[in-house]
C-alpha positions in Angstrom: -0.3 -2.8 -25.0 -2.0 -1.2 -22.4 0.4 -0.5 -19.5 -1.0 -0.8 -15.9 0.2 0.0 -12.5 -1.8 -0.7 -9.9 1.0 0.3 -6.2 1.2 2.9 -5.8 1.5 6.4 -3.1 1.0 9.9 -2.7 0.8 12.7 0.2 -2.4 11.3 1.0 0.0 9.0 3.0 3.7 7.8 2.6 4.0 9.0 -0.8 6.0 12.3 -1.5 3.8 13.4 -4.2 0.2 15.3 -5.0 -2.0 13.4 -7.3 -1.8 15.9 -10.1 1.9 15.4 -9.7 1.6 11.3 -9.3 0.2 11.2 -12.7 2.2 13.6 -14.7 4.6 10.3 -13.5 2.3 8.3 -14.7 1.5 10.0 -18.3 5.3 10.5 -18.2 5.8 6.6 -17.9 4.0 5.6 -20.3 0.8 4.0 -17.7 -2.3 3.7 -19.3 -4.3 2.3 -15.9 -3.2 3.1 -12.2 -4.4 2.8 -9.1 -3.6 4.9 -5.9 -3.3 2.5 -3.1 -2.6 4.8 0.0 -2.3 3.3 3.4 -6.1 3.1 5.1 -7.1 5.8 3.3 -9.4 6.3 0.2 -9.3 10.0 -0.4 -6.7 10.4 -2.9 -9.6 8.8 -5.2 -11.8 11.2 -6.6 -8.8 13.3 -7.5 -7.1 11.4 -9.2 -10.0 9.9 -10.9 -11.0 13.7 -13.0 -7.3 14.3 -13.0 -6.8 10.9 -14.6 -8.9 11.8 -17.7 -7.2 15.2 -18.4 -4.2 13.0 -18.8 -6.3 9.8 -20.8 -5.1 7.4 -17.5 -8.1 5.3 -16.0 -8.3 5.2 -12.2 -9.5 2.3 -10.0 -10.1 2.9 -6.8 -7.0 1.1 -5.0 -6.5 1.4 -1.0 -3.8 -0.4 0.6 -4.8 -2.6 4.2 -2.5 -3.4 7.2 -2.9 -7.0 8.9 -0.5 -9.6 10.6 -0.4 -13.2 11.3 2.0 -15.8 13.0 4.2 -12.6 13.7 4.0 -11.6 9.9 3.0 -8.4 8.6 0.6 -8.9 5.7 -0.3 -6.2 3.6 -4.1 -6.4 1.4 -4.3 -4.3 -1.3 -8.3 -3.9 -2.3 -9.5 -2.7 -5.9 -13.0 -2.3 -6.9 -14.6 -1.4 -4.1 -17.0 0.7 -3.3 -15.6 4.4 -3.0 -18.7 5.4 -0.1 -19.2 2.3 1.5 -19.7 3.6 4.9 -19.0 0.9 7.1 -15.2 0.6 4.4 -15.1 4.5 5.6 -15.8 3.6 9.7 -13.1 1.3 9.5 -10.3 2.9 7.4 -11.2 5.9 10.2 -10.4 3.9 13.2 -7.2 2.4 11.6 -6.7 5.7 11.2 -6.7 6.4 14.7 -5.1 3.9 16.0 -1.7 5.2 12.9 -2.0 7.8 15.9 -1.6 6.1 19.0 1.0 3.9 17.5 3.1 6.8 16.7 2.8 8.8 19.3 4.4 5.2 21.0 7.0 5.2 18.9 7.8 9.1 19.8 8.0 7.5 24.0 10.2 4.9 22.8 12.4 7.7 21.3 11.5 9.7 24.3 13.7 7.4 26.6 15.9 6.5 25.0 16.8 10.5 25.2 15.6 11.4 20.7 14.1 14.7 21.5 11.2 14.1 18.8 7.9 15.2 19.1 4.0 14.7 17.6 4.0 18.1 16.4 7.4 18.0 14.6 5.5 14.7 13.5 2.7 16.4 12.2 4.1 18.8 10.2 5.8 16.5 8.2 2.4 14.6 7.3 -0.1 17.3 7.2 -2.9 15.8 6.7 -1.8 12.5 5.7 -2.4 9.4 7.3 0.5 8.9 9.3 3.2 6.1 9.4 6.7 5.5 9.8 8.3 7.1 7.1 6.6 10.5 8.1 8.7 9.7 12.0 11.6 8.8 10.1 11.7 12.4 7.6 11.2 14.7 11.5 14.1 12.7 12.6 16.1 13.4 10.0 14.6 16.8 9.8 15.5 17.1 14.0 19.4 15.7 12.6 18.5 12.8 15.1 20.0 10.7 12.5 21.5 11.5 9.5 19.1 9.7 6.9 15.7 7.8 6.5 17.1 4.5 6.1 19.4 5.2 9.2 15.8 6.3 11.1 13.9 2.5 10.5 17.3 0.5 10.8 18.7 1.7 14.0 15.9 2.6 15.4 11.6 2.1 14.1 12.3 -0.4 12.0 10.7 -4.4 12.8 12.4 -5.1 16.0 14.5 -2.5 16.4 14.4 -0.7 20.2 11.8 1.8 19.4 9.7 -0.7 17.1 5.4 -0.3 18.0 3.3 -3.3 16.8 0.4 -2.3 14.6 -3.6 -2.6 15.5 -4.0 -5.9 15.4 -5.7 -7.2 12.0 -6.6 -10.3 10.5 -6.3 -10.9 7.1 -9.3 -13.0 6.9 -11.0 -9.6 8.3 -9.2 -7.2 5.7 -10.1 -9.5 3.0 -14.0 -9.6 4.4 -14.0 -5.3 4.7 -13.1 -5.6 1.3 -15.7 -7.9 0.1 -18.0 -6.0 1.8 -17.3 -2.9 0.2 -17.4 -4.5 -3.4 -13.9 -5.3 -4.2 -11.4 -7.3 -4.7 -8.3 -8.4 -2.0 -4.5 -9.5 -3.1 -1.4 -10.1 -1.6 0.7 -7.3 -1.2 4.1 -8.0 -2.4 5.1 -11.7 -1.1 8.5 -12.1 -1.6 9.8 -13.5 1.3 6.0 -14.7 2.4 6.5 -18.3 2.8 4.6 -21.0 0.6 1.9 -22.3 3.9 1.6 -19.1 4.5 0.3 -18.0 1.0 -1.7 -21.0 0.6 -3.8 -20.1 4.5 -4.6 -16.7 2.6 -5.6 -18.8 -0.3 -8.6 -21.0 1.7 -9.1 -17.5 3.7 -10.6 -15.6 0.4 -8.1 -14.0 -1.1 -8.4 -13.1 -4.8 -5.8 -12.8 -6.2 -1.7 -11.9 -5.6 1.5 -8.9 -6.8 2.8 -10.8 -8.9 4.8 -8.0 -10.4 7.0 -6.0 -7.7 10.2 -4.6 -7.5 11.1 -6.4 -4.2 10.9 -10.0 -6.5 13.5 -11.7 -9.1 12.0 -13.1 -11.8 12.2 -16.4 -10.5 9.9 -15.3 -7.6 7.6 -13.7 -10.3 7.4 -17.0 -12.3 6.8 -18.7 -8.7 3.7 -16.7 -8.0 2.4 -16.2 -11.5 2.2 -20.9 -10.8 0.8 -20.4 -7.4 -2.1 -17.6 -9.3 -2.0 -20.3 -12.2 -2.4 -23.3 -9.6 -5.4 -21.9 -7.8 -7.3 -20.3 -10.0 -6.4 -16.5 -8.5 -5.8 -12.9 -9.9 -3.0 -11.6 -11.1 -2.0 -7.6 -10.2 1.2 -5.7 -9.9 3.0 -2.4 -9.8 5.7 -0.5 -8.9 4.8 0.2 -5.5 6.0 3.7 -6.0 6.4 6.6 -3.1 8.9 9.0 -4.2 11.0 11.3 -2.1 14.0 9.6 -0.3 13.1 6.3 -2.0 14.7 7.6 -5.3 12.4 5.4 -7.2 11.0 6.9 -10.0 12.9 5.0 -12.4 10.3 2.0 -10.7 6.7 4.0 -13.0 6.4 2.6 -16.2 8.8 -0.2 -15.5 6.5 -2.2 -12.9 3.5 -3.2 -14.8 0.6 -5.9 -15.6 -1.3 -5.9 -18.8 -5.0 -4.4 -19.2 -6.5 -7.7 -19.4 -5.5 -8.5 -16.1 -7.4 -5.3 -15.5 -10.1 -6.5 -17.7 -9.9 -10.4 -15.7 -10.4 -8.3 -12.7 -13.7 -6.6 -13.8 -14.9 -9.9 -15.4 -14.4 -11.5 -12.2 -16.9 -9.0 -10.4 -19.3 -9.2 -12.8 -19.8 -12.6 -12.7 -20.2 -12.7 -8.7 -22.4 -10.1 -8.6 -24.9 -11.7 -11.4 
């Protein structure tokens, strides 16, 4: 059986590994198909496709977009979109600019409570990556403001904490339209703690599928989401949500996956829609 992991991140967003490092790890884990789903950027995809060919791994276009609905953070995974879509590029440029503004707001909050950190400290960690809270957390560790990555989130910058700042508002419906307009498919990412009524609203809004396989899903949740997929004739995705580094999650590669047949079902769905 072909093994597909359709959720992973590189150092183009908040992952720790370069594209080639990640693909080497995927090869060692016995994966045949992958999708790099960096946050709000597709800058790793073309490189990944070429390197993937060298290692005998198929790389399909992927992306993770953040949205929100009724105070729930809802992440949308996108697959098989046109990487050359100008409209998609414009949206992603906007989201990345908003991420920078959010980072500034978080840093200002940290400064207000006596934690000295600058945007330059964060940019030194992030490099050319799309800015996110993990970069702020690592910068806080570097500055000895916290003892580890998780303390930064749990005490200061996690949801509801003293220095937390919301992302720019984007509805799931808008995210799905952005993806659809670029020729892609949209999936609800890691819906582990999402109420069933919210999932049903997302289905009605035009989502194509659900990420059924994810490290945060216990077996009963996996079967629950698979039941929803079957009931509403949706597509099924899944993966390790691999980041590396502080998360110490390399063992998840090759452990959380879907079959190649599920990926074929995605392709067939797109072909029927485009016919």
